[in-house]
C-alpha positions in Angstrom: -28.4 -25.5 -3.0 -25.5 -24.5 -5.2 -22.3 -23.3 -3.8 -21.9 -23.1 0.0 -21.9 -19.6 1.4 -18.3 -18.3 1.9 -17.9 -15.5 4.3 -15.5 -12.6 3.8 -13.5 -13.8 6.8 -13.3 -17.4 5.4 -12.2 -16.0 2.0 -9.4 -13.9 3.7 -8.2 -16.9 5.7 -7.9 -19.0 2.5 -6.0 -16.3 0.6 -3.8 -15.3 3.6 -1.5 -18.2 2.8 -0.3 -16.3 -0.3 1.7 -14.0 2.1 1.9 -11.4 -0.6 1.2 -8.0 1.0 0.2 -7.8 4.7 -2.2 -4.9 4.0 -4.4 -7.0 1.6 -6.1 -8.8 4.4 -8.2 -5.8 5.8 -8.9 -4.3 2.4 -12.6 -3.8 1.4 -14.1 -5.1 -1.8 -14.3 -2.9 -4.4 -25.2 11.9 -13.2 -30.1 14.1 -16.4 -28.0 17.1 -15.2 -25.8 17.7 -12.1 -27.6 17.4 -8.8 -30.2 20.1 -8.4 -28.9 23.1 -10.3 -25.2 23.9 -10.9 -24.3 27.2 -9.3 -21.4 27.6 -11.7 -22.7 25.7 -14.8 -20.2 27.4 -17.1 -17.1 26.8 -15.1 -15.0 23.9 -16.0 -14.1 21.5 -13.2 -10.5 22.1 -11.9 -10.3 19.0 -9.7 -12.0 15.6 -9.5 -14.9 15.2 -7.0 -14.6 13.0 -4.0 -17.5 11.3 -2.1 -18.0 10.5 1.6 -21.1 8.7 2.8 -21.9 9.2 6.5 -24.6 7.2 8.5 -25.8 7.7 12.0 -28.1 5.4 14.2 -31.8 5.9 15.0 -34.2 8.6 13.8 -34.4 12.4 14.0 -37.3 14.2 15.8 -39.2 16.7 13.7 -38.8 19.5 16.3 -35.0 19.2 16.4 -34.2 18.3 12.8 -36.1 21.0 10.9 -34.4 24.4 10.9 -36.0 27.4 12.6 -36.8 30.7 10.8 -34.3 32.8 12.7 -32.6 33.1 16.1 -35.6 35.0 17.4 -38.4 33.2 15.5 -38.7 29.5 16.5 -41.2 28.7 13.8 -40.3 26.1 11.2 -38.3 27.6 8.3 -39.9 27.5 4.9 -38.1 26.1 1.9 -35.3 28.3 0.7 -32.0 29.8 1.9 -33.2 31.6 5.1 -33.0 29.3 8.0 -31.3 28.9 11.4 -29.7 25.8 12.9 -28.2 27.0 16.1 -31.3 26.8 18.4 -31.3 24.9 21.7 -31.0 21.1 21.3 -30.9 21.3 17.5 -29.5 18.0 16.1 -28.0 19.9 13.2 -26.5 22.8 15.2 -22.9 21.3 14.8 -23.3 21.8 11.0 -24.2 25.5 11.4 -20.6 26.7 10.5 -21.0 25.0 7.1 -24.5 26.3 6.4 -23.7 28.1 3.2 -22.8 24.7 1.6 -25.5 22.6 3.2 -28.6 21.2 1.4 -31.1 19.9 3.9 -33.8 17.7 2.4 -37.4 17.1 3.5 -39.9 15.0 1.5 -37.7 12.1 0.4 -39.0 8.6 0.8 -37.9 5.1 0.4 -39.6 3.2 -2.4 -40.8 0.2 -0.4 -41.7 -0.5 3.2 -38.8 -0.8 5.5 -38.4 -0.3 9.2 -35.5 2.0 10.0 -33.3 -0.8 11.5 -33.3 -2.5 8.1 -32.8 0.7 6.0 -29.0 0.6 5.7 -29.3 -1.5 2.6 -31.4 1.0 0.7 -30.0 4.4 2.0 -27.1 4.6 -0.4 -28.2 2.1 -3.0 -31.8 3.0 -3.8 -32.5 -0.7 -3.8 -35.5 -2.6 -2.6 -35.0 -4.8 0.4 -35.9 -8.5 0.2 -37.0 -10.1 3.5 -38.2 -13.6 4.3 -38.7 -15.7 7.4 -37.0 -13.4 9.8 -33.7 -13.5 7.9 -31.5 -10.5 7.3 -32.8 -8.4 4.4 -31.0 -8.7 1.1 -30.6 -6.4 -1.8 -29.3 -6.8 -5.4 -27.9 -3.3 -5.8 -24.7 -1.4 -5.4 -24.1 1.7 -3.3 -23.1 4.8 -5.1 -19.5 4.9 -3.7 -18.8 1.4 -5.2 -20.5 2.2 -8.5 -18.6 5.4 -9.0 -15.3 3.8 -8.0 -15.9 1.0 -10.5 -16.6 3.7 -13.2 -13.8 6.1 -12.5 -11.1 4.8 -10.2 -7.9 6.6 -10.9 -4.5 4.9 -11.5 -3.2 3.7 -8.2 -6.5 3.9 -6.4 -7.5 1.4 -3.7 -11.0 0.3 -3.0 -13.3 2.8 -1.3 -12.7 3.3 2.4 -15.4 1.9 4.7 -14.9 2.8 8.4 -17.1 1.9 11.3 -17.2 3.1 14.9 -17.8 0.0 17.1 -19.7 -1.6 14.2 -18.1 -5.1 13.9 -20.5 -7.4 11.9 -21.1 -10.8 13.3 -22.0 -13.7 11.0 -25.7 -13.4 11.9 -25.9 -9.7 11.2 -24.6 -8.9 7.8 -27.1 -7.1 5.7 -29.1 -5.3 8.3 -26.0 -3.4 9.7 -24.2 -2.7 6.4 -24.6 0.5 4.5 -22.4 -0.1 1.4 -22.9 -2.9 -1.1 -21.4 -4.2 -4.3 -23.8 -6.1 -6.5 -25.8 -7.2 -3.5 -22.8 -8.2 -1.4 -22.6 -6.3 1.9 -19.2 -4.8 2.7 -18.2 -4.9 6.3 -16.7 -1.7 7.7 -13.3 -1.7 9.3 -13.7 -0.7 13.0 -10.0 -0.8 14.0 -8.4 2.4 12.7 -5.0 0.7 12.6 -6.3 -2.0 10.2 -7.6 0.8 7.9 -4.4 2.7 8.2 -2.3 -0.4 7.2 -4.6 -1.2 4.3 -4.1 2.3 2.9 -0.6 3.4 3.8 1.5 0.3 4.6 2.7 0.2 1.0 2.2 3.9 0.1 5.2 5.8 -1.3 4.6 9.4 -2.2 6.2 10.6 -5.4 9.7 12.0 -5.3 12.2 13.5 -7.6 15.1 11.7 -5.9 16.6 9.1 -8.1 15.8 5.6 -7.0 18.6 3.6 -5.4 19.5 0.1 -6.6 18.1 -1.3 -3.3 14.8 0.5 -3.7 14.5 -0.6 -7.3 15.1 -4.2 -6.3 12.5 -3.9 -3.6 10.0 -2.4 -6.0 10.6 -5.2 -8.5 10.0 -7.8 -5.7 6.7 -6.1 -4.7 5.6 -6.0 -8.3 6.3 -9.6 -8.8 4.5 -10.5 -5.6 1.4 -8.6 -6.7 1.6 -10.1 -10.2 1.6 -13.6 -8.6 -1.4 -12.7 -6.4 -3.3 -11.2 -9.3 -2.7 -14.3 -11.4 -3.9 -16.6 -8.6 -7.0 -14.5 -7.9 -7.8 -14.3 -11.7 -7.7 -18.0 -11.7 -10.5 -18.1 -9.1 -12.8 -15.7 -11.0 -14.4 -18.4 -13.2 -14.9 -20.7 -10.3 -17.5 -18.5 -8.5 -21.0 -17.6 -9.7 -21.1 -14.0 -10.7 -24.0 -13.4 -8.2 -22.0 -14.8 -5.3 -21.0 -12.4 -2.5 -17.6 -14.0 -2.7 -17.3 -13.1 -6.4 -17.8 -9.5 -5.5 -15.2 -9.7 -2.7 -12.8 -11.3 -5.2 -13.3 -8.5 -7.7 -12.6 -6.0 -4.8 -9.3 -7.7 -4.0 -8.3 -7.6 -7.6 -9.1 -3.9 -7.7 -7.0 -3.5 -4.5 -4.1 -5.3 -6.1 -4.3 -2.9 -9.1 -4.3 0.0 -6.7 -1.3 -1.2 -4.9 0.5 -1.7 -8.2 -0.3 1.9 -9.1 1.0 3.1 -5.7 4.3 1.3 -6.2 4.6 2.9 -9.7 4.1 6.3 -8.1 1.6 9.1 -8.6 1.6 12.0 -11.0 -0.5 14.3 -8.8 1.0 17.2 -6.8 0.7 15.8 -3.4 1.8 18.8 -1.4 -0.9 18.2 1.2 -0.2 14.4 1.5 1.0 13.8 5.0 -0.1 10.4 6.3 -0.2 10.2 10.1 2.5 8.1 11.7 1.3 4.7 12.8 1.9 5.8 16.4 -0.7 8.5 16.0 -3.4 6.0 14.9 -5.5 4.1 17.5 -5.0 0.4 17.5 -8.4 -0.5 18.8 -8.6 -4.2 18.7 -11.5 -4.3 21.1 -14.5 -4.1 18.7 -13.4 -7.1 16.7 -13.6 -9.2 19.9 -16.9 -7.6 20.9 -15.2 -5.8 23.9 -16.1 -2.2 23.3 -14.1 0.3 25.2 -16.0 3.5 25.3 -13.0 5.7 26.0 -11.5 4.6 22.7 -14.3 6.2 20.7 -13.0 9.8 20.5 -9.5 8.5 19.5 -11.1 6.1 16.9 -13.1 8.9 15.4 -10.1 11.2 15.2 -8.0 8.5 13.6 -10.7 7.7 11.0 -11.0 11.4 10.1 -7.3 11.7 9.7 -7.1 8.5 7.6 -10.0 9.5 5.3 -8.6 13.0 4.8 -5.1 11.9 4.0 -6.3 9.1 1.7 -7.9 11.9 -0.3 -4.9 14.2 0.0 -2.5 11.4 -1.1 -5.0 10.4 -3.9 -5.1 6.8 -2.7 -8.9 6.8 -3.2 -11.7 9.3 -3.8 -14.5 7.4 -2.2 -15.2 6.7 1.5 -18.0 5.8 3.9 -18.2 6.0 7.7 -20.9 4.3 9.7 -21.0 6.2 13.0 -22.3 3.3 15.1 -25.6 1.4 14.8 -28.7 0.9 16.9 -27.5 -2.0 18.9 -25.2 -2.2 22.0 -22.5 0.2 20.7 -25.0 3.1 20.7 -25.9 2.3 24.3 -22.2 2.4 25.2 -21.6 5.7 23.4 -24.2 7.4 25.7 -21.4 7.6 28.3 -19.6 10.1 26.0 -22.5 12.5 25.5 -22.6 15.4 28.0 -26.2 16.1 27.4 -27.2 12.6 28.5 -25.2 12.5 31.8 -28.5 12.2 33.8 -29.6 9.2 31.8 -29.5 5.8 33.4 -26.8 4.0 31.4 -28.3 0.6 32.3 -31.7 1.5 30.7 -32.4 0.2 27.3 -31.8 3.1 25.0 -33.5 1.4 22.1 -36.6 1.1 24.2 -36.4 4.8 25.0 -36.4 5.7 21.4 -39.9 4.2 21.2 -41.1 6.9 23.6 -40.3 9.8 21.3 -43.1 11.6 19.4 -41.4 14.3 17.4 -42.4 17.1 19.7 -40.2 19.8 21.3 -41.4 19.2 24.8 -41.1 15.4 25.1 -38.0 14.6 27.3 -37.2 11.6 25.2 -37.1 13.8 22.1 -34.7 16.1 23.7 -32.4 13.3 24.6 -32.6 11.8 21.1 -31.8 15.2 19.7 -28.7 15.5 21.8 -27.8 11.9 20.8 -28.0 12.7 17.1 -26.1 15.9 17.6 -23.1 13.8 18.9 -22.9 12.3 15.4 -23.3 15.6 13.6 -20.4 16.8 15.7 -18.3 14.0 14.1 -19.5 15.0 10.7 -18.5 18.6 11.4 -15.1 17.5 12.6 -14.6 15.7 9.3 -15.7 18.8 7.3 -13.2 20.9 9.2 -10.4 18.4 8.5 -11.1 18.5 4.8 -11.0 22.3 4.9 -7.5 22.2 6.4 -5.9 20.2 3.5 -5.0 21.5 0.1 -6.5 19.9 -2.9 -3.6 18.2 -4.9 -5.4 19.0 -8.2 -6.4 22.6 -7.6 -4.1 25.3 -6.2 -5.9 27.6 -3.8 -8.6 25.1 -3.0 -9.0 22.5 -0.2 -10.3 19.0 -0.2 -13.5 20.4 1.3 -14.1 22.5 -1.9 -14.3 19.4 -4.1 -15.9 16.8 -1.8 -19.5 15.7 -1.7 -20.5 14.6 1.8 -23.9 12.8 1.8 -25.3 12.3 5.3 -28.0 9.7 5.9 -29.7 8.3 8.9 -31.0 4.9 10.1 -34.4 6.3 10.7 -36.8 8.9 9.4 -37.8 12.4 10.6 -40.4 11.4 13.2 -43.6 13.5 13.1 -45.8 11.3 15.2 -45.5 8.8 18.1 -46.0 5.8 15.7 -43.3 6.9 13.3 -40.2 6.3 15.4 -38.9 3.5 13.2 -40.6 4.6 10.0 -43.3 2.1 11.0 -42.7 0.1 7.8 -44.1 3.0 5.9 -42.3 3.9 2.7 -43.8 7.4 2.8 -41.8 8.2 6.0 -39.7 11.3 5.5 -36.1 10.2 5.2 -33.5 12.8 6.3 -30.6 13.4 3.9 -28.1 16.3 4.0 -25.5 17.3 1.4 -22.4 19.0 2.8 -19.1 20.2 1.4 -18.1 22.5 -1.4 -19.1 19.8 -4.0 -16.9 21.4 -6.7 -19.4 24.3 -7.1 -21.9 22.0 -8.8 -24.6 22.2 -6.2 -26.4 25.4 -4.9 -25.8 25.1 -1.2 -27.4 26.9 1.7 -30.8 25.5 0.9 -33.6 23.8 2.7 -35.3 21.7 0.0 -38.9 20.4 0.1 -38.7 17.6 -2.5 -42.1 17.4 -4.2 -43.1 20.8 -2.7 -43.8 19.8 0.9 -42.3 18.1 4.0 -44.6 15.1 3.3 -42.4 12.4 1.7 -43.3 12.0 -1.9 -40.1 11.7 -3.9 -38.1 8.5 -3.9 -34.7 9.2 -2.4 -32.9 7.6 -5.4 -33.7 10.8 -7.3 -31.0 12.3 -5.1 -28.7 9.4 -5.6 -29.2 9.6 -9.4 -28.2 13.2 -9.5 -25.1 12.7 -7.4 -24.0 9.9 -9.7 -24.7 12.1 -12.8 -22.8 15.0 -11.2 -19.7 12.8 -10.8 -20.0 11.6 -14.4 -20.1 15.2 -15.6 -17.2 16.2 -13.3 -15.1 13.3 -14.5 -15.5 14.3 -18.1 -14.5 17.9 -17.3 -11.5 16.7 -15.3 -10.5 14.1 -18.0 -11.9 15.0 -21.5 -11.2 11.5 -22.7 -13.7 10.1 -20.2 -17.1 9.1 -21.7 -19.8 9.9 -19.1 -22.8 7.6 -18.5 -25.7 9.9 -17.6 -28.5 7.9 -15.9 -32.2 8.5 -15.7 -32.6 6.3 -12.6 -30.2 4.8 -10.0 -31.7 2.0 -7.9 -35.0 0.2 -8.0 -37.4 3.1 -7.7 -38.6 5.3 -10.6 -39.4 8.9 -10.0 -41.3 11.5 -12.0 -40.4 14.7 -10.3 -37.4 16.3 -12.0 -34.7 16.9 -9.4 -33.6 20.0 -11.3 -36.9 21.6 -10.6 -36.3 21.7 -6.9 -34.5 25.0 -7.0 -36.4 26.7 -9.8 
């Protein structure tokens, strides 16, 4: 059978005895042409791009996902730049203030059969899912946040952030609930904001022009020695694990985290005028999810804390890659119903998952209306994150904000439902998978567009065409930001090939 499976929790317990840096324990393991058509192809990048992956539970209904033609015409909008999001019960209405930068996709599909509950492994990896005997699905791929981090992590960078709202992963649910992977290893999201805060900011020291005192120099030396000891110890373990082992991937992530901490201790060369980490007292210490004791009243504070942490991690240039799983289809989603004003008449003891089986994609079905309001709750969280990014200056570009240079890719557990049988994608790879790009994206993408991939709403283009172009855009940006960087432009990211040129979608 080879090496016994070592869980991330077991690994952390074994390495905790090092007592090196307290924040190491919760750390997470570590584009063809720019996406679509560059709207300012001749303009050199002034700042590095950042990436945020967002994921919400269940599916969208056709009637409340697709934009309308106008406020007075409720017909479905055609492809192009003229559409309206603010109609009654629209799941995407919270994103309307950001419409000029949105790209809303129709016609993207997964490359192989997968029910929506098991789609987390392919959404941001483009990888095929392997299932057998009722076990959790497995993949062999890497999500684009981890891939890009491994390609272009800046000095002092920590591993990509992975936050989760009430999404603690138990030992029996690893792959089906995860959305980010590194060489097939699922990376569990941190659901206590305080743990994420400590992982990022416990050892952070913003740059200063004030001469170091002897005491601070001595403290820095001790920290560097401790990190060097930990790095030497972990390097000694590298050869003892098969390269395909999930623990090997976790080990590489911890080594990347140590390098990031060493860079933080050495200081940053960026102008961090907008770097203002929240005080620990302003961050929710929500220990409930890890024990399985979800406290629904904690959710708004948790979301606010996660948004502040992600925004400030970018502002302080601790990392440029983040993901946020905004709940999953299991009990946490049921609990969150109590927070949704549009669902106050819904029996909280009723099985919400069963209710989603009664949707049919129409505008008149009561279940579809409730599902639309449910999905709008998560789009509100996405809108709050976009607003937070807009409020913070970009440390690399005077006059711009983090929003201007961030790509936010919004995915969903389930497809856009067009018939009663398609509530979970029905195992059909042709199911239309909803993806949205938000943020200023450095000006590389032509926003304000409703895109019909392949020319229609019917799913025909593998979604990894989108992932490929996002990756290539980051490669292009990184070379413009750092001329010494050698870009690696891909023709395919993930397991599924595609023949439709993504750059034709806007021509």
